[in-house]
CHARMM-style PDB file with segment names, atoms N, HN, CA, C and O in Angstrom:
ATOM      1  N   MET     1       0.764  15.095  60.486  1.00  0.00      PROA
ATOM      2  CA  MET     1      -0.348  15.502  59.651  1.00  0.00      PROA
ATOM      3  C   MET     1      -1.638  14.946  60.227  1.00  0.00      PROA
ATOM      4  O   MET     1      -1.699  13.784  60.629  1.00  0.00      PROA
ATOM      5  N   ASP     2      -2.633  15.753  60.263  1.00  0.00      PROA
ATOM      6  HN  ASP     2      -2.584  16.697  59.937  1.00  0.00      PROA
ATOM      7  CA  ASP     2      -3.914  15.364  60.824  1.00  0.00      PROA
ATOM      8  C   ASP     2      -4.767  14.725  59.745  1.00  0.00      PROA
ATOM      9  O   ASP     2      -5.157  15.385  58.782  1.00  0.00      PROA
ATOM     10  N   ARG     3      -5.058  13.434  59.905  1.00  0.00      PROA
ATOM     11  HN  ARG     3      -4.740  12.898  60.687  1.00  0.00      PROA
ATOM     12  CA  ARG     3      -5.871  12.714  58.915  1.00  0.00      PROA
ATOM     13  C   ARG     3      -7.359  12.987  59.064  1.00  0.00      PROA
ATOM     14  O   ARG     3      -8.135  12.674  58.161  1.00  0.00      PROA
ATOM     15  N   SER     4      -7.766  13.559  60.179  1.00  0.00      PROA
ATOM     16  HN  SER     4      -7.136  13.813  60.912  1.00  0.00      PROA
ATOM     17  CA  SER     4      -9.192  13.707  60.431  1.00  0.00      PROA
ATOM     18  C   SER     4      -9.830  14.850  59.654  1.00  0.00      PROA
ATOM     19  O   SER     4     -11.050  14.880  59.498  1.00  0.00      PROA
ATOM     20  N   SER     5      -9.032  15.784  59.168  1.00  0.00      PROA
ATOM     21  HN  SER     5      -8.040  15.760  59.295  1.00  0.00      PROA
ATOM     22  CA  SER     5      -9.623  16.913  58.454  1.00  0.00      PROA
ATOM     23  C   SER     5      -9.422  16.774  56.949  1.00  0.00      PROA
ATOM     24  O   SER     5      -8.461  16.158  56.490  1.00  0.00      PROA
ATOM     25  N   ASN     6     -10.336  17.353  56.202  1.00  0.00      PROA
ATOM     26  HN  ASN     6     -11.117  17.854  56.575  1.00  0.00      PROA
ATOM     27  CA  ASN     6     -10.224  17.375  54.752  1.00  0.00      PROA
ATOM     28  C   ASN     6      -9.265  18.482  54.350  1.00  0.00      PROA
ATOM     29  O   ASN     6      -9.050  19.432  55.103  1.00  0.00      PROA
ATOM     30  N   PHE     7      -8.687  18.356  53.155  1.00  0.00      PROA
ATOM     31  HN  PHE     7      -8.862  17.585  52.544  1.00  0.00      PROA
ATOM     32  CA  PHE     7      -7.815  19.416  52.673  1.00  0.00      PROA
ATOM     33  C   PHE     7      -8.637  20.660  52.392  1.00  0.00      PROA
ATOM     34  O   PHE     7      -9.706  20.601  51.784  1.00  0.00      PROA
ATOM     35  N   LYS     8      -8.122  21.759  52.839  1.00  0.00      PROA
ATOM     36  HN  LYS     8      -7.254  21.806  53.332  1.00  0.00      PROA
ATOM     37  CA  LYS     8      -8.727  23.062  52.604  1.00  0.00      PROA
ATOM     38  C   LYS     8      -7.606  23.971  52.118  1.00  0.00      PROA
ATOM     39  O   LYS     8      -6.436  23.677  52.367  1.00  0.00      PROA
ATOM     40  N   PRO     9      -7.926  25.063  51.436  1.00  0.00      PROA
ATOM     41  CA  PRO     9      -6.868  25.955  50.959  1.00  0.00      PROA
ATOM     42  C   PRO     9      -5.903  26.380  52.071  1.00  0.00      PROA
ATOM     43  O   PRO     9      -4.696  26.469  51.844  1.00  0.00      PROA
ATOM     44  N   GLU    10      -6.421  26.637  53.247  1.00  0.00      PROA
ATOM     45  HN  GLU    10      -7.401  26.565  53.432  1.00  0.00      PROA
ATOM     46  CA  GLU    10      -5.563  27.116  54.335  1.00  0.00      PROA
ATOM     47  C   GLU    10      -4.738  26.005  54.994  1.00  0.00      PROA
ATOM     48  O   GLU    10      -3.782  26.298  55.712  1.00  0.00      PROA
ATOM     49  N   THR    11      -5.090  24.748  54.762  1.00  0.00      PROA
ATOM     50  HN  THR    11      -5.866  24.510  54.179  1.00  0.00      PROA
ATOM     51  CA  THR    11      -4.310  23.651  55.346  1.00  0.00      PROA
ATOM     52  C   THR    11      -3.472  22.881  54.331  1.00  0.00      PROA
ATOM     53  O   THR    11      -2.588  22.116  54.714  1.00  0.00      PROA
ATOM     54  N   SER    12      -3.738  23.074  53.045  1.00  0.00      PROA
ATOM     55  HN  SER    12      -4.457  23.696  52.733  1.00  0.00      PROA
ATOM     56  CA  SER    12      -3.014  22.286  52.046  1.00  0.00      PROA
ATOM     57  C   SER    12      -1.536  22.668  51.966  1.00  0.00      PROA
ATOM     58  O   SER    12      -0.683  21.793  51.818  1.00  0.00      PROA
ATOM     59  N   LYS    13      -1.225  23.947  52.061  1.00  0.00      PROA
ATOM     60  HN  LYS    13      -1.917  24.658  52.181  1.00  0.00      PROA
ATOM     61  CA  LYS    13       0.178  24.362  51.986  1.00  0.00      PROA
ATOM     62  C   LYS    13       0.989  23.822  53.163  1.00  0.00      PROA
ATOM     63  O   LYS    13       2.044  23.229  52.938  1.00  0.00      PROA
ATOM     64  N   PRO    14       0.539  24.003  54.419  1.00  0.00      PROA
ATOM     65  CA  PRO    14       1.317  23.439  55.531  1.00  0.00      PROA
ATOM     66  C   PRO    14       1.425  21.911  55.468  1.00  0.00      PROA
ATOM     67  O   PRO    14       2.450  21.345  55.848  1.00  0.00      PROA
ATOM     68  N   THR    15       0.387  21.257  54.998  1.00  0.00      PROA
ATOM     69  HN  THR    15      -0.445  21.717  54.689  1.00  0.00      PROA
ATOM     70  CA  THR    15       0.437  19.788  54.867  1.00  0.00      PROA
ATOM     71  C   THR    15       1.457  19.392  53.817  1.00  0.00      PROA
ATOM     72  O   THR    15       2.238  18.466  54.035  1.00  0.00      PROA
ATOM     73  N   GLY    16       1.463  20.072  52.689  1.00  0.00      PROA
ATOM     74  HN  GLY    16       0.828  20.824  52.512  1.00  0.00      PROA
ATOM     75  CA  GLY    16       2.440  19.799  51.639  1.00  0.00      PROA
ATOM     76  C   GLY    16       3.863  20.061  52.098  1.00  0.00      PROA
ATOM     77  O   GLY    16       4.778  19.303  51.775  1.00  0.00      PROA
ATOM     78  N   GLU    17       4.045  21.138  52.853  1.00  0.00      PROA
ATOM     79  HN  GLU    17       3.301  21.753  53.115  1.00  0.00      PROA
ATOM     80  CA  GLU    17       5.371  21.449  53.384  1.00  0.00      PROA
ATOM     81  C   GLU    17       5.828  20.377  54.371  1.00  0.00      PROA
ATOM     82  O   GLU    17       6.992  19.977  54.361  1.00  0.00      PROA
ATOM     83  N   ALA    18       4.910  19.911  55.225  1.00  0.00      PROA
ATOM     84  HN  ALA    18       3.964  20.236  55.233  1.00  0.00      PROA
ATOM     85  CA  ALA    18       5.249  18.859  56.187  1.00  0.00      PROA
ATOM     86  C   ALA    18       5.618  17.564  55.472  1.00  0.00      PROA
ATOM     87  O   ALA    18       6.572  16.892  55.863  1.00  0.00      PROA
ATOM     88  N   LEU    19       4.878  17.213  54.438  1.00  0.00      PROA
ATOM     89  HN  LEU    19       4.103  17.759  54.121  1.00  0.00      PROA
ATOM     90  CA  LEU    19       5.179  16.010  53.665  1.00  0.00      PROA
ATOM     91  C   LEU    19       6.540  16.150  52.981  1.00  0.00      PROA
ATOM     92  O   LEU    19       7.337  15.213  52.991  1.00  0.00      PROA
ATOM     93  N   GLY    20       6.804  17.304  52.394  1.00  0.00      PROA
ATOM     94  HN  GLY    20       6.156  18.065  52.386  1.00  0.00      PROA
ATOM     95  CA  GLY    20       8.093  17.550  51.759  1.00  0.00      PROA
ATOM     96  C   GLY    20       9.239  17.451  52.745  1.00  0.00      PROA
ATOM     97  O   GLY    20      10.289  16.889  52.433  1.00  0.00      PROA
ATOM     98  N   HSD    21       9.039  17.995  53.936  1.00  0.00      PROA
ATOM     99  HN  HSD    21       8.186  18.451  54.190  1.00  0.00      PROA
ATOM    100  CA  HSD    21      10.062  17.924  54.986  1.00  0.00      PROA
ATOM    101  C   HSD    21      10.323  16.478  55.395  1.00  0.00      PROA
ATOM    102  O   HSD    21      11.474  16.078  55.567  1.00  0.00      PROA
ATOM    103  N   MET    22       9.275  15.707  55.548  1.00  0.00      PROA
ATOM    104  HN  MET    22       8.340  16.032  55.408  1.00  0.00      PROA
ATOM    105  CA  MET    22       9.428  14.296  55.919  1.00  0.00      PROA
ATOM    106  C   MET    22      10.163  13.517  54.826  1.00  0.00      PROA
ATOM    107  O   MET    22      11.004  12.671  55.126  1.00  0.00      PROA
ATOM    108  N   ILE    23       9.852  13.797  53.579  1.00  0.00      PROA
ATOM    109  HN  ILE    23       9.168  14.485  53.335  1.00  0.00      PROA
ATOM    110  CA  ILE    23      10.545  13.133  52.465  1.00  0.00      PROA
ATOM    111  C   ILE    23      12.018  13.522  52.481  1.00  0.00      PROA
ATOM    112  O   ILE    23      12.889  12.666  52.325  1.00  0.00      PROA
ATOM    113  N   TRP    24      12.301  14.807  52.668  1.00  0.00      PROA
ATOM    114  HN  TRP    24      11.594  15.503  52.795  1.00  0.00      PROA
ATOM    115  CA  TRP    24      13.684  15.270  52.704  1.00  0.00      PROA
ATOM    116  C   TRP    24      14.454  14.572  53.831  1.00  0.00      PROA
ATOM    117  O   TRP    24      15.587  14.133  53.635  1.00  0.00      PROA
ATOM    118  N   LYS    25      13.836  14.475  55.007  1.00  0.00      PROA
ATOM    119  HN  LYS    25      12.916  14.832  55.166  1.00  0.00      PROA
ATOM    120  CA  LYS    25      14.497  13.841  56.144  1.00  0.00      PROA
ATOM    121  C   LYS    25      14.720  12.344  55.926  1.00  0.00      PROA
ATOM    122  O   LYS    25      15.621  11.765  56.532  1.00  0.00      PROA
ATOM    123  N   SER    26      13.921  11.715  55.078  1.00  0.00      PROA
ATOM    124  HN  SER    26      13.188  12.186  54.586  1.00  0.00      PROA
ATOM    125  CA  SER    26      14.044  10.271  54.866  1.00  0.00      PROA
ATOM    126  C   SER    26      14.882   9.932  53.639  1.00  0.00      PROA
ATOM    127  O   SER    26      14.956   8.765  53.254  1.00  0.00      PROA
ATOM    128  N   ARG    27      15.510  10.915  53.024  1.00  0.00      PROA
ATOM    129  HN  ARG    27      15.450  11.863  53.338  1.00  0.00      PROA
ATOM    130  CA  ARG    27      16.235  10.679  51.781  1.00  0.00      PROA
ATOM    131  C   ARG    27      17.366   9.662  51.935  1.00  0.00      PROA
ATOM    132  O   ARG    27      17.653   8.922  50.994  1.00  0.00      PROA
ATOM    133  N   ASP    28      18.008   9.612  53.093  1.00  0.00      PROA
ATOM    134  HN  ASP    28      17.775  10.213  53.857  1.00  0.00      PROA
ATOM    135  CA  ASP    28      19.068   8.616  53.296  1.00  0.00      PROA
ATOM    136  C   ASP    28      18.508   7.197  53.271  1.00  0.00      PROA
ATOM    137  O   ASP    28      19.110   6.298  52.685  1.00  0.00      PROA
ATOM    138  N   ARG    29      17.351   6.999  53.910  1.00  0.00      PROA
ATOM    139  HN  ARG    29      16.862   7.730  54.386  1.00  0.00      PROA
ATOM    140  CA  ARG    29      16.712   5.675  53.892  1.00  0.00      PROA
ATOM    141  C   ARG    29      16.257   5.308  52.484  1.00  0.00      PROA
ATOM    142  O   ARG    29      16.364   4.153  52.073  1.00  0.00      PROA
ATOM    143  N   ILE    30      15.755   6.280  51.758  1.00  0.00      PROA
ATOM    144  HN  ILE    30      15.668   7.219  52.093  1.00  0.00      PROA
ATOM    145  CA  ILE    30      15.328   6.030  50.384  1.00  0.00      PROA
ATOM    146  C   ILE    30      16.546   5.690  49.523  1.00  0.00      PROA
ATOM    147  O   ILE    30      16.495   4.770  48.706  1.00  0.00      PROA
ATOM    148  N   TYR    31      17.634   6.429  49.709  1.00  0.00      PROA
ATOM    149  HN  TYR    31      17.675   7.176  50.373  1.00  0.00      PROA
ATOM    150  CA  TYR    31      18.845   6.174  48.930  1.00  0.00      PROA
ATOM    151  C   TYR    31      19.395   4.772  49.208  1.00  0.00      PROA
ATOM    152  O   TYR    31      19.898   4.114  48.298  1.00  0.00      PROA
ATOM    153  N   GLU    32      19.302   4.312  50.461  1.00  0.00      PROA
ATOM    154  HN  GLU    32      18.894   4.847  51.201  1.00  0.00      PROA
ATOM    155  CA  GLU    32      19.764   2.969  50.817  1.00  0.00      PROA
ATOM    156  C   GLU    32      19.001   1.889  50.041  1.00  0.00      PROA
ATOM    157  O   GLU    32      19.538   0.811  49.786  1.00  0.00      PROA
ATOM    158  N   LYS    33      17.772   2.174  49.675  1.00  0.00      PROA
ATOM    159  HN  LYS    33      17.336   3.050  49.883  1.00  0.00      PROA
ATOM    160  CA  LYS    33      16.929   1.206  48.965  1.00  0.00      PROA
ATOM    161  C   LYS    33      16.826   1.519  47.480  1.00  0.00      PROA
ATOM    162  O   LYS    33      15.923   1.045  46.792  1.00  0.00      PROA
ATOM    163  N   LYS    34      17.759   2.318  47.000  1.00  0.00      PROA
ATOM    164  HN  LYS    34      18.493   2.704  47.559  1.00  0.00      PROA
ATOM    165  CA  LYS    34      17.757   2.759  45.603  1.00  0.00      PROA
ATOM    166  C   LYS    34      17.738   1.574  44.634  1.00  0.00      PROA
ATOM    167  O   LYS    34      16.990   1.588  43.655  1.00  0.00      PROA
ATOM    168  N   GLU    35      18.539   0.568  44.894  1.00  0.00      PROA
ATOM    169  HN  GLU    35      19.145   0.556  45.689  1.00  0.00      PROA
ATOM    170  CA  GLU    35      18.616  -0.594  44.000  1.00  0.00      PROA
ATOM    171  C   GLU    35      17.270  -1.316  43.922  1.00  0.00      PROA
ATOM    172  O   GLU    35      16.846  -1.717  42.838  1.00  0.00      PROA
ATOM    173  N   ILE    36      16.601  -1.484  45.056  1.00  0.00      PROA
ATOM    174  HN  ILE    36      16.945  -1.159  45.937  1.00  0.00      PROA
ATOM    175  CA  ILE    36      15.288  -2.143  45.079  1.00  0.00      PROA
ATOM    176  C   ILE    36      14.278  -1.317  44.284  1.00  0.00      PROA
ATOM    177  O   ILE    36      13.447  -1.870  43.562  1.00  0.00      PROA
ATOM    178  N   LEU    37      14.353   0.012  44.420  1.00  0.00      PROA
ATOM    179  HN  LEU    37      15.028   0.460  45.006  1.00  0.00      PROA
ATOM    180  CA  LEU    37      13.415   0.878  43.711  1.00  0.00      PROA
ATOM    181  C   LEU    37      13.678   0.892  42.201  1.00  0.00      PROA
ATOM    182  O   LEU    37      12.745   1.033  41.411  1.00  0.00      PROA
ATOM    183  N   HSD    38      14.926   0.748  41.809  1.00  0.00      PROA
ATOM    184  HN  HSD    38      15.684   0.633  42.451  1.00  0.00      PROA
ATOM    185  CA  HSD    38      15.257   0.725  40.379  1.00  0.00      PROA
ATOM    186  C   HSD    38      15.018  -0.641  39.749  1.00  0.00      PROA
ATOM    187  O   HSD    38      14.618  -0.728  38.588  1.00  0.00      PROA
ATOM    188  N   ASN    39      15.259  -1.704  40.507  1.00  0.00      PROA
ATOM    189  HN  ASN    39      15.583  -1.633  41.450  1.00  0.00      PROA
ATOM    190  CA  ASN    39      15.144  -3.064  39.978  1.00  0.00      PROA
ATOM    191  C   ASN    39      14.435  -3.979  40.973  1.00  0.00      PROA
ATOM    192  O   ASN    39      15.055  -4.890  41.521  1.00  0.00      PROA
ATOM    193  N   PRO    40      13.159  -3.752  41.212  1.00  0.00      PROA
ATOM    194  CA  PRO    40      12.456  -4.593  42.197  1.00  0.00      PROA
ATOM    195  C   PRO    40      12.215  -6.006  41.661  1.00  0.00      PROA
ATOM    196  O   PRO    40      12.046  -6.210  40.459  1.00  0.00      PROA
ATOM    197  N   ASN    41      12.204  -6.966  42.572  1.00  0.00      PROA
ATOM    198  HN  ASN    41      12.342  -6.801  43.548  1.00  0.00      PROA
ATOM    199  CA  ASN    41      11.896  -8.353  42.219  1.00  0.00      PROA
ATOM    200  C   ASN    41      10.396  -8.571  42.076  1.00  0.00      PROA
ATOM    201  O   ASN    41       9.948  -9.486  41.385  1.00  0.00      PROA
ATOM    202  N   SER    42       9.628  -7.712  42.743  1.00  0.00      PROA
ATOM    203  HN  SER    42       9.991  -6.969  43.305  1.00  0.00      PROA
ATOM    204  CA  SER    42       8.170  -7.839  42.716  1.00  0.00      PROA
ATOM    205  C   SER    42       7.548  -6.495  43.078  1.00  0.00      PROA
ATOM    206  O   SER    42       8.236  -5.586  43.544  1.00  0.00      PROA
ATOM    207  N   LEU    43       6.259  -6.381  42.862  1.00  0.00      PROA
ATOM    208  HN  LEU    43       5.700  -7.119  42.483  1.00  0.00      PROA
ATOM    209  CA  LEU    43       5.539  -5.175  43.244  1.00  0.00      PROA
ATOM    210  C   LEU    43       5.572  -5.001  44.761  1.00  0.00      PROA
ATOM    211  O   LEU    43       5.714  -3.884  45.259  1.00  0.00      PROA
ATOM    212  N   GLU    44       5.441  -6.096  45.485  1.00  0.00      PROA
ATOM    213  HN  GLU    44       5.326  -7.003  45.080  1.00  0.00      PROA
ATOM    214  CA  GLU    44       5.513  -6.052  46.951  1.00  0.00      PROA
ATOM    215  C   GLU    44       6.877  -5.538  47.408  1.00  0.00      PROA
ATOM    216  O   GLU    44       6.954  -4.723  48.327  1.00  0.00      PROA
ATOM    217  N   ASN    45       7.933  -6.001  46.785  1.00  0.00      PROA
ATOM    218  HN  ASN    45       7.869  -6.664  46.038  1.00  0.00      PROA
ATOM    219  CA  ASN    45       9.293  -5.578  47.107  1.00  0.00      PROA
ATOM    220  C   ASN    45       9.440  -4.079  46.853  1.00  0.00      PROA
ATOM    221  O   ASN    45      10.008  -3.364  47.679  1.00  0.00      PROA
ATOM    222  N   TYR    46       8.938  -3.605  45.730  1.00  0.00      PROA
ATOM    223  HN  TYR    46       8.477  -4.185  45.059  1.00  0.00      PROA
ATOM    224  CA  TYR    46       8.983  -2.184  45.374  1.00  0.00      PROA
ATOM    225  C   TYR    46       8.201  -1.356  46.392  1.00  0.00      PROA
ATOM    226  O   TYR    46       8.689  -0.338  46.885  1.00  0.00      PROA
ATOM    227  N   HSD    47       7.003  -1.796  46.695  1.00  0.00      PROA
ATOM    228  HN  HSD    47       6.607  -2.623  46.295  1.00  0.00      PROA
ATOM    229  CA  HSD    47       6.128  -1.091  47.635  1.00  0.00      PROA
ATOM    230  C   HSD    47       6.776  -0.968  49.002  1.00  0.00      PROA
ATOM    231  O   HSD    47       6.729   0.098  49.615  1.00  0.00      PROA
ATOM    232  N   SER    48       7.375  -2.034  49.483  1.00  0.00      PROA
ATOM    233  HN  SER    48       7.414  -2.901  48.984  1.00  0.00      PROA
ATOM    234  CA  SER    48       7.949  -2.033  50.825  1.00  0.00      PROA
ATOM    235  C   SER    48       9.258  -1.250  50.924  1.00  0.00      PROA
ATOM    236  O   SER    48       9.749  -1.016  52.028  1.00  0.00      PROA
ATOM    237  N   ALA    49       9.829  -0.843  49.792  1.00  0.00      PROA
ATOM    238  HN  ALA    49       9.430  -1.033  48.895  1.00  0.00      PROA
ATOM    239  CA  ALA    49      11.072  -0.070  49.813  1.00  0.00      PROA
ATOM    240  C   ALA    49      10.843   1.391  50.189  1.00  0.00      PROA
ATOM    241  O   ALA    49      11.781   2.086  50.577  1.00  0.00      PROA
ATOM    242  N   PHE    50       9.611   1.854  50.076  1.00  0.00      PROA
ATOM    243  HN  PHE    50       8.849   1.289  49.760  1.00  0.00      PROA
ATOM    244  CA  PHE    50       9.307   3.237  50.423  1.00  0.00      PROA
ATOM    245  C   PHE    50       9.119   3.385  51.930  1.00  0.00      PROA
ATOM    246  O   PHE    50       8.730   2.430  52.602  1.00  0.00      PROA
ATOM    247  N   PRO    51       9.394   4.581  52.467  1.00  0.00      PROA
ATOM    248  CA  PRO    51       9.138   4.823  53.892  1.00  0.00      PROA
ATOM    249  C   PRO    51       7.652   4.645  54.206  1.00  0.00      PROA
ATOM    250  O   PRO    51       6.791   4.953  53.381  1.00  0.00      PROA
ATOM    251  N   SER    52       7.368   4.151  55.394  1.00  0.00      PROA
ATOM    252  HN  SER    52       8.068   3.901  56.064  1.00  0.00      PROA
ATOM    253  CA  SER    52       5.982   3.833  55.757  1.00  0.00      PROA
ATOM    254  C   SER    52       5.059   5.054  55.698  1.00  0.00      PROA
ATOM    255  O   SER    52       3.899   4.919  55.308  1.00  0.00      PROA
ATOM    256  N   PHE    53       5.544   6.242  56.075  1.00  0.00      PROA
ATOM    257  HN  PHE    53       6.486   6.351  56.392  1.00  0.00      PROA
ATOM    258  CA  PHE    53       4.679   7.422  56.035  1.00  0.00      PROA
ATOM    259  C   PHE    53       4.249   7.739  54.613  1.00  0.00      PROA
ATOM    260  O   PHE    53       3.140   8.227  54.397  1.00  0.00      PROA
ATOM    261  N   LEU    54       5.110   7.469  53.642  1.00  0.00      PROA
ATOM    262  HN  LEU    54       6.011   7.072  53.818  1.00  0.00      PROA
ATOM    263  CA  LEU    54       4.772   7.735  52.250  1.00  0.00      PROA
ATOM    264  C   LEU    54       3.765   6.715  51.728  1.00  0.00      PROA
ATOM    265  O   LEU    54       2.853   7.061  50.977  1.00  0.00      PROA
ATOM    266  N   ILE    55       3.932   5.477  52.123  1.00  0.00      PROA
ATOM    267  HN  ILE    55       4.673   5.196  52.733  1.00  0.00      PROA
ATOM    268  CA  ILE    55       2.977   4.430  51.759  1.00  0.00      PROA
ATOM    269  C   ILE    55       1.605   4.761  52.339  1.00  0.00      PROA
ATOM    270  O   ILE    55       0.592   4.666  51.646  1.00  0.00      PROA
ATOM    271  N   GLU    56       1.577   5.151  53.612  1.00  0.00      PROA
ATOM    272  HN  GLU    56       2.400   5.228  54.175  1.00  0.00      PROA
ATOM    273  CA  GLU    56       0.310   5.496  54.266  1.00  0.00      PROA
ATOM    274  C   GLU    56      -0.330   6.714  53.616  1.00  0.00      PROA
ATOM    275  O   GLU    56      -1.551   6.761  53.464  1.00  0.00      PROA
ATOM    276  N   PHE    57       0.473   7.698  53.230  1.00  0.00      PROA
ATOM    277  HN  PHE    57       1.464   7.660  53.354  1.00  0.00      PROA
ATOM    278  CA  PHE    57      -0.058   8.892  52.579  1.00  0.00      PROA
ATOM    279  C   PHE    57      -0.776   8.525  51.280  1.00  0.00      PROA
ATOM    280  O   PHE    57      -1.922   8.921  51.067  1.00  0.00      PROA
ATOM    281  N   PHE    58      -0.095   7.762  50.406  1.00  0.00      PROA
ATOM    282  HN  PHE    58       0.835   7.440  50.579  1.00  0.00      PROA
ATOM    283  CA  PHE    58      -0.705   7.406  49.132  1.00  0.00      PROA
ATOM    284  C   PHE    58      -1.849   6.416  49.292  1.00  0.00      PROA
ATOM    285  O   PHE    58      -2.823   6.476  48.542  1.00  0.00      PROA
ATOM    286  N   ASP    59      -1.747   5.508  50.252  1.00  0.00      PROA
ATOM    287  HN  ASP    59      -0.955   5.459  50.860  1.00  0.00      PROA
ATOM    288  CA  ASP    59      -2.884   4.622  50.528  1.00  0.00      PROA
ATOM    289  C   ASP    59      -4.100   5.434  50.929  1.00  0.00      PROA
ATOM    290  O   ASP    59      -5.209   5.173  50.463  1.00  0.00      PROA
ATOM    291  N   GLY    60      -3.896   6.416  51.793  1.00  0.00      PROA
ATOM    292  HN  GLY    60      -2.995   6.628  52.172  1.00  0.00      PROA
ATOM    293  CA  GLY    60      -4.993   7.264  52.225  1.00  0.00      PROA
ATOM    294  C   GLY    60      -5.531   8.135  51.113  1.00  0.00      PROA
ATOM    295  O   GLY    60      -6.732   8.395  51.046  1.00  0.00      PROA
ATOM    296  N   LEU    61      -4.654   8.583  50.247  1.00  0.00      PROA
ATOM    297  HN  LEU    61      -3.679   8.372  50.302  1.00  0.00      PROA
ATOM    298  CA  LEU    61      -5.049   9.439  49.144  1.00  0.00      PROA
ATOM    299  C   LEU    61      -5.895   8.682  48.126  1.00  0.00      PROA
ATOM    300  O   LEU    61      -6.881   9.214  47.614  1.00  0.00      PROA
ATOM    301  N   PHE    62      -5.508   7.436  47.832  1.00  0.00      PROA
ATOM    302  HN  PHE    62      -4.707   7.005  48.247  1.00  0.00      PROA
ATOM    303  CA  PHE    62      -6.188   6.684  46.783  1.00  0.00      PROA
ATOM    304  C   PHE    62      -7.259   5.732  47.290  1.00  0.00      PROA
ATOM    305  O   PHE    62      -8.182   5.397  46.548  1.00  0.00      PROA
ATOM    306  N   LEU    63      -7.156   5.296  48.518  1.00  0.00      PROA
ATOM    307  HN  LEU    63      -6.406   5.568  49.120  1.00  0.00      PROA
ATOM    308  CA  LEU    63      -8.092   4.279  49.009  1.00  0.00      PROA
ATOM    309  C   LEU    63      -9.219   4.847  49.872  1.00  0.00      PROA
ATOM    310  O   LEU    63     -10.160   4.124  50.199  1.00  0.00      PROA
ATOM    311  N   HSD    64      -9.144   6.111  50.241  1.00  0.00      PROA
ATOM    312  HN  HSD    64      -8.380   6.698  49.975  1.00  0.00      PROA
ATOM    313  CA  HSD    64     -10.192   6.678  51.121  1.00  0.00      PROA
ATOM    314  C   HSD    64     -10.911   7.790  50.461  1.00  0.00      PROA
ATOM    315  OT1 HSD    64     -11.817   8.377  51.053  1.00  0.00      PROA
TER     316      HSD     64
END
């Protein structure tokens, strides 16, 4: 995904599809950390259980 461009109608669908594909491909890693996600010891522990691309996506969405 190209971070340098803003979302536009013509780029939002392919970006969403790419994000969905990446999430689907990482489902095994997410499932391995299911217990941490359901019962985290801390916010940091919960945050670090997600795949890095997802953390970066939401950080970019909310912090920029």
